[in-house]
Structure formats: C-alpha cells, structure tokens
C-alpha positions as CSV (number, residue, x, y, z in Angstrom):
1,M,0.0,0.0,0.0
2,K,1.6,3.5,-0.6
3,Q,1.4,6.4,1.2
4,R,-1.4,8.9,0.5
5,T,-1.6,12.9,0.8
6,L,-4.3,15.3,0.0
7,L,-4.2,16.6,-3.9
8,R,-4.8,20.6,-2.4
9,E,-5.1,22.2,0.4
10,V,-8.8,22.1,1.9
11,S,-10.0,24.1,5.1
12,L,-13.6,24.9,7.0
13,E,-14.5,26.9,10.0
14,G,-16.3,26.1,13.5
15,T,-16.3,26.3,17.2
16,A,-14.3,24.5,19.2
17,L,-15.8,22.2,22.1
18,H,-14.0,22.6,25.0
19,T,-12.3,26.0,24.9
20,G,-15.3,27.6,23.0
21,D,-13.0,29.5,20.2
22,D,-13.9,30.4,16.8
23,V,-11.5,28.1,14.6
24,T,-10.4,27.7,10.8
25,L,-8.6,24.8,10.4
26,T,-6.8,23.9,6.8
27,I,-5.3,20.5,5.8
28,K,-2.3,21.0,3.2
29,P,-0.6,18.4,1.4
30,A,3.0,17.1,2.5
31,P,5.3,14.8,0.6
32,A,6.3,11.1,1.3
33,D,7.5,10.4,4.6
34,H,6.6,13.8,5.9
35,G,3.9,12.6,8.7
36,I,1.3,14.2,10.0
37,I,2.1,17.8,11.5
38,F,-0.2,20.1,13.6
39,R,0.9,24.1,13.4
40,R,-0.6,26.9,15.3
41,V,-0.7,29.7,13.2
42,D,-2.0,31.8,16.2
43,L,1.2,31.8,18.0
44,H,4.6,33.3,17.4
45,G,6.8,31.2,14.8
46,S,3.9,29.1,13.9
47,P,5.4,26.8,16.3
48,E,4.8,22.6,15.0
49,I,3.7,19.8,17.1
50,R,4.2,16.2,15.7
51,P,1.0,14.2,17.2
52,H,2.9,11.5,19.6
53,I,1.8,9.9,22.9
54,S,4.8,11.3,24.9
55,Q,3.0,14.3,24.1
56,V,-0.2,14.0,25.8
57,S,-0.5,16.2,28.6
58,D,-4.4,15.8,29.3
59,L,-6.7,12.7,29.0
60,V,-10.4,14.0,30.6
61,R,-12.8,14.1,27.9
62,S,-10.4,14.4,25.1
63,T,-6.9,13.6,24.3
64,T,-4.3,17.1,24.5
65,I,-1.2,17.0,23.0
66,T,1.6,19.7,24.0
67,S,5.0,20.6,22.9
68,G,7.1,23.5,24.3
69,H,4.3,26.3,24.8
70,A,2.1,24.9,21.9
71,Q,-1.1,22.9,22.4
72,I,-3.8,21.5,20.6
73,H,-6.6,20.4,22.1
74,T,-8.9,17.8,21.2
75,V,-6.9,15.9,18.4
76,E,-8.9,12.5,18.5
77,H,-11.4,13.6,15.5
78,V,-8.8,14.8,13.2
79,L,-6.8,12.2,13.9
80,S,-9.1,9.4,13.4
81,A,-10.4,10.6,10.2
82,L,-6.6,10.6,9.0
83,H,-6.0,7.4,10.1
84,G,-9.2,5.8,9.1
85,Y,-9.1,7.1,5.7
86,S,-5.5,6.3,5.6
87,I,-3.9,9.6,5.3
88,D,-0.3,9.5,6.2
89,N,1.3,13.3,5.1
90,V,-0.2,16.6,5.8
91,V,0.0,19.4,7.6
92,V,-2.8,20.6,9.4
93,E,-2.8,24.5,10.2
94,M,-4.9,26.0,13.3
95,N,-5.8,29.4,14.3
96,A,-6.3,28.3,17.7
97,S,-5.5,25.7,20.0
98,E,-8.7,23.1,19.5
99,P,-9.8,21.5,16.2
100,P,-13.6,22.7,15.4
101,I,-15.9,20.3,17.1
102,M,-18.3,20.7,14.1
103,D,-20.9,18.0,14.5
104,G,-19.5,16.0,17.3
105,S,-18.4,13.4,15.0
106,A,-15.6,12.8,12.1
107,R,-17.6,13.0,9.0
108,P,-17.0,16.7,8.6
109,Y,-13.0,15.9,8.5
110,V,-13.8,12.9,6.1
111,N,-15.8,15.2,3.8
112,L,-12.9,17.6,4.2
113,I,-10.0,14.8,3.1
114,L,-12.4,13.9,0.5
115,E,-12.7,17.6,-0.9
116,G,-8.8,17.9,-1.1
117,E,-8.7,14.3,-3.0
118,P,-6.5,11.9,-1.8
119,V,-3.9,11.2,-3.8
120,E,-1.3,7.9,-3.8
121,Q,2.5,9.0,-3.4
122,D,5.9,7.3,-4.5
123,K,6.8,5.7,-1.3
124,E,5.1,2.4,0.4
125,R,3.4,2.9,3.9
126,E,5.0,1.6,7.1
127,F,3.0,0.0,9.3
128,F,3.4,-1.0,12.8
129,D,2.5,-5.1,12.9
130,L,2.4,-6.4,16.4
131,D,4.1,-9.8,16.9
132,E,2.4,-10.3,20.7
133,P,-0.7,-9.6,22.2
134,I,-0.6,-6.1,24.9
135,S,-3.1,-5.6,27.1
136,V,-4.1,-2.9,29.8
137,T,-6.7,-2.3,32.7
138,R,-8.1,0.4,34.2
139,G,-10.6,0.2,36.7
140,N,-13.5,-1.6,35.3
141,S,-12.0,-0.9,31.4
142,S,-9.8,-3.2,29.6
143,L,-8.0,-3.0,26.1
144,I,-5.9,-5.8,24.5
145,A,-4.5,-5.6,21.1
146,L,-4.0,-8.5,19.0
147,P,-1.6,-9.8,16.1
148,S,-3.5,-9.0,13.0
149,D,-2.9,-8.3,9.3
150,Q,-5.6,-5.6,9.5
151,L,-7.0,-3.3,11.7
152,K,-9.9,-4.9,13.8
153,I,-11.7,-3.4,16.7
154,S,-14.1,-5.4,18.8
155,C,-15.5,-2.8,21.3
156,T,-18.1,-3.1,24.1
157,S,-19.5,0.1,25.5
158,A,-21.4,0.9,28.6
159,D,-22.4,3.4,31.4
160,D,-22.4,2.9,34.6
161,R,-26.1,1.7,34.9
162,G,-25.7,-0.7,32.0
163,I,-28.6,1.1,30.1
164,H,-26.6,1.8,27.0
165,T,-24.5,-1.2,26.6
166,Q,-23.5,-1.9,22.9
167,H,-21.4,-3.9,21.0
168,L,-19.7,-3.7,17.6
169,S,-16.7,-5.8,16.1
170,I,-15.8,-4.4,12.8
171,A,-12.7,-4.8,10.3
172,L,-12.0,-1.0,9.4
173,D,-10.4,0.4,5.7
174,P,-11.3,3.8,4.4
175,E,-14.8,3.3,2.7
176,T,-16.1,1.1,5.8
177,Y,-14.5,4.2,8.2
178,A,-16.7,6.6,5.9
179,T,-19.3,4.7,6.0
180,Q,-20.0,3.1,9.8
181,I,-17.8,5.3,11.9
182,A,-16.6,8.2,10.9
183,A,-20.6,9.9,11.7
184,A,-21.0,8.6,15.2
185,R,-21.2,11.8,17.0
186,T,-19.6,12.5,20.5
187,F,-22.0,11.7,23.8
188,T,-22.3,12.5,27.8
189,I,-23.9,12.0,30.3
190,Y,-26.6,14.6,31.4
191,E,-25.3,14.5,35.1
192,D,-21.5,14.9,34.2
193,I,-22.1,18.0,32.4
194,E,-22.0,20.5,35.6
195,E,-18.7,19.2,36.7
196,L,-17.6,19.2,33.1
197,L,-18.3,23.0,33.5
198,K,-16.5,23.8,36.7
199,L,-13.3,21.9,35.2
200,G,-13.6,24.7,32.1
201,K,-14.7,22.5,29.6
202,I,-17.3,22.4,27.0
203,K,-17.8,25.9,26.5
204,G,-18.4,25.5,23.1
205,G,-20.8,22.1,23.9
206,S,-24.6,22.1,23.1
207,L,-26.9,19.8,21.1
208,D,-25.4,20.6,17.9
209,C,-22.5,18.5,18.2
210,A,-23.2,15.9,20.8
211,I,-26.2,14.0,22.1
212,V,-26.6,13.8,25.6
213,L,-28.0,10.8,28.4
214,K,-30.2,11.4,31.0
215,G,-31.3,8.1,32.3
216,D,-32.6,5.8,29.3
217,K,-33.6,8.9,27.6
218,I,-31.5,9.7,24.1
219,I,-31.4,13.9,24.1
220,S,-29.9,14.6,20.8
221,K,-31.4,17.4,17.6
222,E,-31.5,14.8,15.4
223,P,-32.1,11.0,15.7
224,L,-29.7,8.3,15.9
225,R,-27.5,8.0,12.6
226,F,-26.8,4.5,13.8
227,P,-28.6,1.9,16.6
228,D,-25.4,1.4,18.4
229,E,-23.9,5.1,17.7
230,F,-22.7,5.0,20.9
231,V,-20.4,2.2,20.4
232,R,-19.0,3.4,17.0
233,H,-17.8,6.4,18.4
234,K,-16.2,5.2,20.7
235,I,-14.4,2.9,17.9
236,L,-13.6,6.6,16.2
237,D,-11.6,7.7,18.9
238,I,-9.5,4.8,19.5
239,I,-9.1,4.7,16.0
240,G,-7.5,8.5,16.7
241,D,-5.9,8.2,19.7
242,I,-3.5,4.5,18.8
243,L,-2.3,6.8,16.1
244,L,-0.4,8.7,18.6
245,V,1.8,5.3,18.4
246,G,3.6,7.1,15.6
247,K,2.5,5.3,13.0
248,P,-0.5,3.4,11.5
249,I,-1.0,0.0,13.0
250,R,-2.4,-3.7,12.0
251,A,-3.7,-5.4,15.1
252,H,-7.1,-6.7,16.7
253,I,-7.9,-4.3,19.4
254,V,-10.5,-5.7,21.8
255,A,-11.8,-3.0,24.0
256,V,-13.9,-2.8,26.9
257,R,-15.3,0.6,28.1
258,P,-12.8,2.4,26.2
259,G,-12.2,5.9,27.3
260,H,-9.1,8.4,26.2
261,A,-7.1,7.8,29.5
262,I,-7.0,3.8,28.7
263,N,-6.6,4.7,24.9
264,A,-3.6,6.2,25.8
265,D,-2.2,3.4,28.0
266,L,-2.6,1.5,25.7
267,T,-1.1,4.0,23.0
268,K,1.8,4.2,25.4
269,A,2.4,0.4,25.8
270,L,2.7,-0.1,21.8
271,A,4.7,3.0,21.5
272,E,7.3,1.2,24.0
273,K,7.0,-1.7,22.0
274,L,7.4,-0.5,18.7
275,E,10.4,1.8,19.8
276,R,12.1,-1.5,21.1
277,K,11.5,-3.5,17.7
278,G,13.1,0.0,16.4
279,R,16.4,0.0,18.5
280,R,16.7,-4.0,17.6
281,R,16.6,-2.8,14.0
282,K,19.2,0.0,14.4
283,A,21.5,-2.7,16.1
284,R,21.4,-5.1,13.3
285,R,21.8,-2.4,10.6
286,S,25.1,-1.4,13.3
287,P,28.0,-2.0,10.5
288,A,29.9,-5.4,11.5
289,V,34.0,-4.6,12.0
290,L,35.4,-5.9,9.0
291,A,38.3,-7.9,8.5
292,T,39.6,-5.3,6.3
293,E,39.7,-2.7,9.1
294,T,42.9,-2.2,10.7
295,S,41.8,0.3,13.1
296,L,38.5,1.9,14.5
297,D,38.5,5.5,15.4
298,I,35.8,6.5,18.2
299,K,33.1,6.6,15.7
300,R,33.2,3.3,14.7
301,V,33.8,2.1,18.4
302,L,30.7,3.7,19.1
303,E,29.3,1.5,16.3
304,T,30.6,-1.4,17.6
305,L,29.9,-1.4,21.5
306,P,27.1,-0.3,23.3
307,H,28.7,1.8,26.3
308,R,28.3,5.5,26.6
309,Y,29.3,8.0,28.5
310,P,30.6,8.0,31.7
311,F,31.4,4.0,30.8
312,L,32.9,4.0,27.6
313,M,36.8,2.9,27.9
314,I,38.0,2.8,24.3
315,D,38.7,5.8,22.6
316,K,40.4,4.2,19.8
317,V,41.5,1.0,18.5
318,V,45.2,1.7,17.2
319,E,45.7,-1.8,15.3
320,F,44.4,-5.3,15.0
321,V,47.1,-8.0,14.9
322,G,45.6,-11.1,13.1
323,D,41.9,-12.2,13.9
324,D,43.0,-12.6,17.6
325,E,45.0,-9.5,19.3
326,L,44.0,-5.7,19.4
327,T,45.7,-2.8,20.8
328,A,43.4,-0.1,21.8
329,V,43.7,3.0,23.9
330,K,41.8,5.3,26.7
331,N,43.0,8.9,27.4
332,V,42.8,9.3,31.4
333,S,41.4,12.6,31.7
334,F,41.1,14.9,35.0
335,N,37.3,15.3,33.7
336,E,36.6,11.7,34.4
337,P,33.5,11.7,37.1
338,Y,34.9,8.8,38.8
339,F,38.4,11.1,40.3
340,I,35.7,13.3,42.1
341,G,35.7,10.6,44.7
342,H,38.7,8.5,43.7
343,F,40.3,9.8,45.7
344,P,39.7,13.7,46.4
345,G,43.6,15.0,46.2
346,E,44.9,11.7,45.1
347,P,43.2,10.9,42.0
348,V,44.0,7.0,40.9
349,M,41.7,5.3,38.1
350,P,39.8,2.1,40.0
351,G,40.9,-1.0,39.0
352,V,37.6,-2.2,38.4
353,L,37.4,0.1,35.3
354,Q,40.7,-1.1,33.6
355,I,39.4,-4.3,33.8
356,E,36.1,-2.8,32.2
357,A,38.6,-1.8,29.7
358,M,40.5,-5.0,29.2
359,A,36.4,-6.6,28.5
360,Q,35.5,-3.7,26.1
361,A,38.7,-4.6,23.9
362,A,38.2,-8.3,24.1
363,G,34.2,-7.9,23.1
364,I,35.7,-5.9,19.6
365,I,37.8,-8.9,18.8
366,M,35.2,-11.1,19.1
367,L,32.4,-8.9,17.4
368,R,34.9,-8.5,14.7
369,R,35.4,-12.6,14.4
370,V,31.6,-12.9,14.2
371,S,30.1,-9.9,13.3
372,N,28.6,-7.8,15.6
373,E,24.8,-7.8,13.9
374,G,22.1,-7.7,16.6
375,R,24.7,-8.5,19.0
376,T,26.6,-7.2,22.3
377,A,29.4,-8.6,24.2
378,F,29.0,-9.1,28.1
379,F,31.5,-9.0,30.7
380,M,31.0,-12.6,32.2
381,S,34.4,-13.0,34.3
382,C,37.7,-12.4,34.8
383,D,40.6,-13.9,36.6
384,K,44.2,-13.8,37.4
385,V,43.8,-9.8,37.9
386,K,46.8,-8.0,39.2
387,F,47.6,-4.1,39.8
388,R,51.0,-3.6,39.4
389,K,50.7,0.5,39.2
390,A,48.4,3.5,39.9
391,V,47.1,4.7,36.6
392,R,46.3,9.1,37.0
393,P,44.6,11.8,35.3
394,G,46.9,12.6,31.9
395,D,47.9,8.9,31.3
396,Q,46.8,7.2,28.1
397,L,46.0,3.7,28.9
398,V,46.9,1.3,26.3
399,I,45.0,-2.0,26.1
400,R,46.1,-5.2,24.2
401,A,44.2,-8.5,24.2
402,K,44.2,-11.4,22.6
403,L,41.4,-13.9,22.5
404,T,42.8,-17.5,23.9
405,K,39.8,-19.4,23.6
406,S,36.0,-19.2,21.8
407,R,32.9,-21.6,22.5
408,G,30.6,-21.7,19.0
409,N,31.0,-17.8,18.6
410,K,29.0,-17.1,21.8
411,I,31.7,-17.4,24.8
412,G,35.2,-16.0,24.4
413,V,38.0,-16.1,26.5
414,A,40.8,-13.2,26.4
415,E,44.5,-12.1,27.9
416,A,44.7,-8.4,28.3
417,T,47.4,-6.3,29.5
418,C,46.9,-2.5,30.1
419,T,50.3,-0.4,30.2
420,V,51.1,3.3,30.6
421,D,54.2,4.7,28.9
422,G,55.5,1.4,27.9
423,E,54.7,-0.5,32.0
424,V,52.5,-2.4,32.6
425,V,49.6,-1.6,35.1
426,S,47.3,-4.3,35.2
427,T,46.7,-7.9,33.7
428,G,43.8,-10.2,33.9
429,E,41.9,-13.1,32.1
430,L,38.4,-12.4,31.0
431,M,35.7,-14.5,29.8
432,F,32.4,-12.9,28.2
433,A,29.3,-13.6,26.2
434,L,27.9,-12.7,23.1
435,L,24.2,-12.2,23.2
436,E,21.0,-10.9,21.4
437,S,21.3,-7.2,21.9
438,E,18.2,-4.8,22.8
439,G,19.4,-2.2,20.7
440,R,21.3,0.5,21.6
441,E,20.7,4.4,21.6
C-alpha cells in the first residue's frame, strides 16, 4: 500500500468544543515520509507539533498534546479521520488551540479529506505490525491488542448503570471507516455536564455537537445515525488515539468500556513496543567490524560497542593483529567523573574500570570475528587479575587484548594487559558472552 496525501489544501471553520473558540482549520498536502504535523499559526513562530503519545498532557474527555508552549486540544477526531481514511502526510494548520467540533463526529473531516482529493505517493506505507498481545486495564475498563493482518476493533461500550450497553466488531478500511464509523457523534451523561463546566470544559458544547444521555432517554437534535452510535463513536476515538503511537497499526483491538485515558495507556504500551523493535533494527544495521579494517576511530567504536559516557573505556583501536589480537587506547582525563571521589587530592583510576577497558577491547575482537549484527558482548568473569601501578589523570592507557578461547562464537576468553608509558599497570584473564541485543541508543 502506498503512502497518501491530499492533492490540494482544504479548510473548514467552526467552534471548538472545550475552549469555545472560533477556529479555522486547514489541511495541506505534504511530501512522502513527512508524516502528520499540527501547526499553530496563531502563535509566534507558528510552532509545529508532531503528534505522539509522549506529548499527551490532558485526557479529561478529550486528548490534548503539548510541545513547548504550544498545545492542541481534542486531537482525536482529526487524527481518527486521517488514520481511518489512510492519510499519511499532511500539515494541519490551526489558528487556535482546538479543532472545530463541528457536529461531534469525524464525518466533516472525512468530507474535507475527500474535498482535498487523496492521492498516492511514491513511497510504501509503513505499518506497525504487532507480533504479540499487549493488554492494559484501568478500573473496570480493559483494552487488548492482538496480532492481526489488518486493523480490527471489537468494542463494548457501557455506562455505569448498564442502560446503554452496545457492542460492535468491525474490520476497518477507508470505505468502512467513512460509512460505518466517521458519522458517529460524541455523547455525554447529563449528570456529568455540571462537573465538566466547573473544570472549564465544553464551553462550546451544545446539542448541535453532542448527544446527551439522561437515564434511559436520549436527547439529540436529530435521530440516532446508527442504533449503536455510542459504541461506534468509542471506536472512532480509539482509531484517533492509537495513531499517537507514531504510525498506522495493524492489530485486532478488543476494548471493554474504553475512554481516552485507557486508550492512552494502550498507545503508550504499543509505542514502547515499537521503540524496542526500532532499537533492535538499528542494532542489526550497525556496521560489523570488517576483517579489512586495521583500526577503529571513535565513531566506529561507538558503532561497535553499546557503551556510552561515562562507561565507554575505549577511545580508539590503534591496530588489529590477525584475527585474535588488538591494541586500543583510553585517554585518562581529569574530567572523568570517578576522580571526584576516587580519591580527593589523590586521583586514581579504579582498577575495576581498567578491567572494564580490557573487557571492552576483548569484546571488540569477538565481535570482529563473528559480526556484531544484533549482538552485544557481555562481561561474565575475570581471573588472575593483578594491579601493578596507579593510573592517574593525563595517562594514556594502552590496552592489548588477545582472544585465547572461543566456544561456538558465543563465549570468549581473552588475556589482556594495560600499560602506561610502556610499563604494565594491570593484567587479567576475562570471559564474556555474545548475546542478542535489545538495541542501543
């Protein structure tokens, strides 16, 4: 499936539900791989927000995202229309902090998308395909996401009294979304209205943009658009909220009494799963240490080892000797954080960090031999360790390591020596294992 944007920019005007502001919203085309961006043209500099679950700042009866001083309230209907109608790349410009509520559904936004004429682009659409179940619970509400080759939602909606319980299971594509979900309007319980007003919400609310439930009565300016309109609107909200994962998802979501808060819980869990998958892909793409490389600069060391400040103990691999030996260096600076307490007035590099430097050097040898694709060398044990001389700020630690044993390209044993100005300062024999990596920053 190709990515999609709009052929032309389109606009609509209306009143925001919670702020009550008059708003003009414009959707503009964007190039492939651009994604969805909200732009606040009413603020200095026209700040942009790329919607993501990490930016969610309020979940009381809507989903609000915040980046710096810019906020967008009630993003779910716009995101639902874009997600449901498979639009990947657009800029959504607004001259206020909240999109127009219109009739309380996503249908006006679907109509706006159709007016802008969706067009395919030259890049494939990238989905998040779930590979294992993920579930969240919050009180008497629960959501489960199951692996699937399409987006499907099975939802049960109910109020506390069980009067308006509804259920619907539906597989979604643009046509199904437009005809079966988009027109479902938002609704509220009559008894909740006063409290929402006290919270500063629904300043633009009316029967023009919502259905009100009072006991077993349904108060609406027009008849229900579907006999089960309430559960369809719950599905509409889920479709919008889960796009905050960062990309369209293929999964079967089973929802019981969903709402924006628990939708956010599921989206956060999905985003964390997606981030872990991304780190693993990044690790697999890390360039292997090639047999033709005779040395490694700091950039290549960082691509090979997962360690980062303050625990990276190799600044450079000076030389590889055959397949089993190397010489590396660690420049010992007074800025090393451990010198603050080890020891005040008499700074000395801890012996355990010299051992770590030897282990990192030995790990590079093993990774060079078997390719570091998706793997990390984990230090397991040390033996025959001796410390002969103190290492101080300003010294250059020269580490020489030699692989002496390996078991099935998974376990390695190495002998290592650290010297300063040609004098041996420490020696040891180290064992380490190569394990599949969860990824690295």
